[in-house]
C-alpha positions as CSV (number, residue, x, y, z in Angstrom):
1,M,7.2,-11.1,-0.6
2,K,4.8,-8.7,1.1
3,A,2.6,-6.0,-0.4
4,L,1.4,-2.6,0.5
5,L,-1.9,-1.5,-1.0
6,L,-2.6,2.2,-0.8
7,A,-6.4,2.5,-0.5
8,G,-7.1,5.5,1.7
9,G,-7.9,8.1,-1.0
10,L,-11.0,10.3,-1.0
11,G,-11.9,9.6,-4.7
12,T,-13.3,13.1,-5.1
13,R,-13.1,13.0,-8.9
14,L,-15.3,9.9,-8.9
15,R,-18.2,11.6,-7.1
16,P,-21.1,11.0,-6.8
17,I,-20.2,7.3,-7.0
18,T,-17.8,7.7,-4.1
19,D,-20.2,9.7,-2.0
20,T,-21.2,6.5,-0.3
21,I,-18.4,4.0,-1.1
22,P,-14.6,4.2,-0.9
23,K,-12.9,4.3,-4.2
24,C,-11.1,1.0,-3.6
25,M,-14.5,-0.7,-3.1
26,V,-16.3,0.4,-6.2
27,P,-17.7,-2.7,-8.1
28,I,-16.1,-3.7,-11.4
29,A,-18.1,-6.5,-13.1
30,G,-19.8,-7.3,-9.8
31,K,-16.6,-7.5,-7.8
32,P,-15.0,-4.8,-5.5
33,L,-11.9,-3.3,-7.0
34,L,-9.9,-4.3,-3.9
35,Q,-10.9,-7.9,-4.5
36,Y,-9.0,-8.0,-7.8
37,W,-5.9,-6.9,-6.0
38,L,-6.2,-9.4,-3.2
39,D,-6.9,-12.3,-5.6
40,D,-3.9,-11.5,-7.8
41,L,-1.4,-10.8,-5.0
42,I,-2.3,-13.9,-3.0
43,A,-2.1,-15.9,-6.2
44,I,1.5,-14.9,-6.8
45,G,2.6,-15.7,-3.3
46,C,2.3,-12.5,-1.3
47,E,2.4,-13.7,2.3
48,E,1.0,-10.6,3.9
49,I,-0.7,-7.5,2.6
50,L,-0.9,-4.2,4.4
51,I,-3.8,-1.9,3.4
52,N,-4.0,1.7,4.5
53,T,-7.5,3.1,5.0
54,H,-9.0,6.5,5.7
55,Y,-12.2,7.5,3.8
56,L,-15.2,5.4,4.8
57,H,-12.8,2.9,6.3
58,E,-15.5,1.0,8.1
59,Q,-16.6,-0.5,4.7
60,V,-13.1,-1.8,4.1
61,D,-12.9,-3.1,7.6
62,Q,-16.1,-5.1,7.1
63,F,-15.1,-6.3,3.7
64,I,-11.7,-7.6,5.1
65,A,-13.4,-9.2,8.2
66,S,-15.5,-11.4,5.9
67,S,-12.6,-12.1,3.4
68,K,-11.1,-15.5,3.0
69,Y,-7.8,-13.8,3.0
70,R,-8.3,-11.9,6.3
71,D,-5.5,-13.8,8.1
72,K,-3.0,-12.4,5.6
73,I,-4.2,-8.8,5.8
74,V,-3.1,-6.0,8.1
75,L,-5.3,-2.8,8.1
76,S,-3.7,0.5,9.0
77,Y,-6.3,3.2,9.6
78,E,-5.1,6.8,9.1
79,P,-7.3,9.4,10.8
80,Q,-5.5,11.9,8.6
81,L,-3.9,10.8,5.4
82,L,-0.2,10.5,5.8
83,G,0.9,10.5,2.1
84,T,2.3,7.4,0.5
85,L,5.7,7.9,2.1
86,G,4.1,8.6,5.5
87,T,2.2,5.3,5.3
88,L,5.6,3.5,4.8
89,R,7.2,5.4,7.7
90,N,4.2,4.7,9.9
91,N,4.3,0.9,9.3
92,Q,8.0,0.0,9.5
93,S,7.2,-2.9,11.8
94,F,5.4,-4.5,8.8
95,L,8.6,-4.5,6.7
96,D,11.1,-7.3,6.5
97,D,14.2,-8.2,4.5
98,N,12.3,-9.2,1.3
99,P,11.1,-7.1,-1.6
100,L,7.9,-5.2,-1.1
101,L,5.2,-4.7,-3.8
102,V,3.6,-1.3,-3.5
103,A,0.5,-0.4,-5.5
104,H,-2.4,2.1,-5.6
105,A,-5.4,-0.1,-5.1
106,D,-7.7,2.4,-6.9
107,N,-6.3,1.3,-10.2
108,Y,-7.9,-1.5,-12.2
109,C,-4.9,-3.7,-13.2
110,R,-4.9,-6.9,-15.2
111,N,-1.3,-7.9,-15.5
112,D,1.3,-10.7,-16.0
113,W,2.3,-10.6,-12.4
114,I,4.8,-13.5,-12.7
115,G,6.4,-11.6,-15.6
116,F,6.6,-8.5,-13.4
117,I,8.3,-10.4,-10.7
118,K,10.8,-12.0,-13.1
119,A,11.5,-8.6,-14.6
120,H,12.5,-7.4,-11.2
121,Q,14.6,-10.5,-10.4
122,S,16.5,-9.9,-13.7
123,R,16.9,-6.2,-13.2
124,P,20.1,-4.4,-14.0
125,R,22.6,-4.4,-11.2
126,E,22.3,-0.7,-10.4
127,C,18.5,-0.9,-9.9
128,N,16.9,-1.6,-6.6
129,L,13.3,-1.2,-7.7
130,T,11.1,-2.0,-10.7
131,M,8.3,0.3,-11.9
132,M,5.3,-0.9,-13.9
133,L,4.6,1.2,-16.9
134,F,1.6,1.7,-19.2
135,E,0.6,4.0,-22.1
136,T,-1.5,6.9,-21.2
137,D,-3.7,9.3,-23.2
138,N,-3.5,11.9,-20.5
139,P,0.2,12.7,-19.8
140,S,-0.4,15.8,-17.7
141,S,-2.0,13.6,-15.0
142,C,0.9,11.0,-14.8
143,G,4.5,10.6,-14.1
144,M,6.0,10.4,-17.6
145,V,8.9,8.1,-18.3
146,E,11.7,7.6,-20.8
147,L,13.9,4.5,-20.9
148,D,17.4,3.6,-22.0
149,Q,18.2,0.5,-24.1
150,Q,18.3,-1.7,-20.9
151,G,14.8,-0.6,-19.8
152,V,16.2,1.6,-17.1
153,V,14.3,4.8,-16.4
154,S,16.4,7.6,-18.0
155,S,13.9,10.4,-17.5
156,Y,11.0,11.0,-15.2
157,V,8.7,14.1,-15.1
158,Q,5.8,14.1,-12.7
159,K,2.6,15.5,-14.4
160,P,4.3,17.6,-17.0
161,Q,2.7,21.0,-17.8
162,Y,3.8,20.8,-21.4
163,P,3.7,17.1,-22.4
164,T,5.7,15.8,-25.3
165,G,4.5,13.0,-27.6
166,N,5.8,10.4,-25.2
167,R,2.9,8.2,-23.7
168,L,4.9,5.9,-21.4
169,A,3.8,6.5,-17.8
170,N,4.3,5.4,-14.2
171,G,1.6,2.8,-13.4
172,A,1.8,3.4,-9.7
173,V,2.8,-0.2,-9.1
174,L,6.4,-1.1,-8.1
175,I,8.5,-3.8,-6.5
176,A,11.2,-2.4,-4.2
177,E,14.1,-4.0,-2.6
178,P,14.6,-3.4,1.2
179,S,17.4,-0.9,0.3
180,A,14.9,1.1,-1.8
181,I,12.3,1.1,1.0
182,R,15.0,2.3,3.4
183,Q,15.9,5.1,1.0
184,M,12.2,6.1,0.9
185,I,11.9,6.1,4.7
186,D,15.2,7.8,5.5
187,G,15.0,10.3,2.7
188,D,14.3,14.0,3.0
189,P,11.8,14.4,5.9
190,S,9.8,16.9,3.7
191,W,9.1,14.1,1.2
192,N,5.4,13.1,1.2
193,D,4.8,11.1,-2.0
194,I,6.6,8.2,-3.5
195,A,5.8,9.2,-7.1
196,G,6.2,13.0,-6.7
197,D,9.2,13.1,-4.3
198,F,11.2,9.9,-4.3
199,I,10.9,8.4,-7.8
200,P,12.5,11.5,-9.5
201,T,15.6,10.9,-7.4
202,R,16.0,7.3,-8.8
203,V,16.5,8.2,-12.5
204,G,19.2,5.9,-13.8
205,K,18.6,3.4,-11.0
206,M,15.1,2.2,-11.7
207,N,14.1,-0.9,-13.7
208,S,10.9,-1.0,-15.7
209,F,8.2,-3.5,-16.8
210,F,5.5,-2.7,-19.3
211,C,1.9,-3.8,-18.6
212,T,0.7,-5.2,-21.9
213,D,-2.8,-6.0,-20.6
214,T,-4.9,-3.3,-18.7
215,L,-4.0,-0.6,-16.3
216,I,-6.6,2.1,-15.7
217,D,-6.8,4.8,-13.0
218,V,-10.4,4.4,-11.9
219,G,-10.4,8.1,-11.0
220,T,-13.4,9.6,-13.0
221,P,-16.8,8.4,-14.1
222,E,-15.4,8.0,-17.6
223,T,-12.4,5.8,-16.6
224,Y,-14.6,3.9,-14.2
225,K,-17.0,3.1,-17.1
226,K,-14.0,2.1,-19.3
227,A,-12.7,-0.3,-16.6
228,C,-16.2,-1.9,-16.2
229,D,-16.6,-2.3,-19.9
230,I,-13.3,-4.0,-20.3
231,A,-14.0,-6.3,-17.3
232,L,-17.3,-7.3,-18.9
233,G,-15.7,-7.8,-22.3
234,K,-17.7,-4.9,-23.9
235,P,-16.2,-2.4,-26.4
236,S,-15.4,0.8,-24.4
237,S,-16.9,4.0,-25.8
């Protein structure tokens, strides 16, 4: 299995922290956020990892150049951000006939990765991708999900304006079969974003896996502090 880590975002909500450091490189308990992803994905057998870069990309370049995993990593610099689907379309030569793990590397995720892979391997027949889910306190900022009795996504609303009491959300991590990746690439040319444009078309054909450990969008100073506190074993305020 290969992986795509989306790491080119501007991190505007996390300023002033991200004035001088890309969001994927912010330190969590003394370790860059990106390092957590690399450690975990290499540990579960990812043979090659593609990382897209944009904002302050030189820092990511230097970090990877000195990484013990550098021979397993491909960097894809985007002078202008292409959107998550644009990144896929722009890197088709990286893809092969195996599943692809796609994740936003600006999330702090501690997860049962082997359990995630097994959930995908045992997915219902009609599903060609598996989405990681978590419980959110801020539904209006997430893709909100409902499931059927088999754990298949039965409803998906991206950043609902009027949230219901449901707290089950898209964790921005998925495992996709080559057929799903091809559907993303060959879909509507106007599509730009996996979560906003492609995922809503897969209702009824998308498996799920719930992250029972920690998944935090490190997007604001408040959530960044929460991730740091959890990583350090402190009670989060």
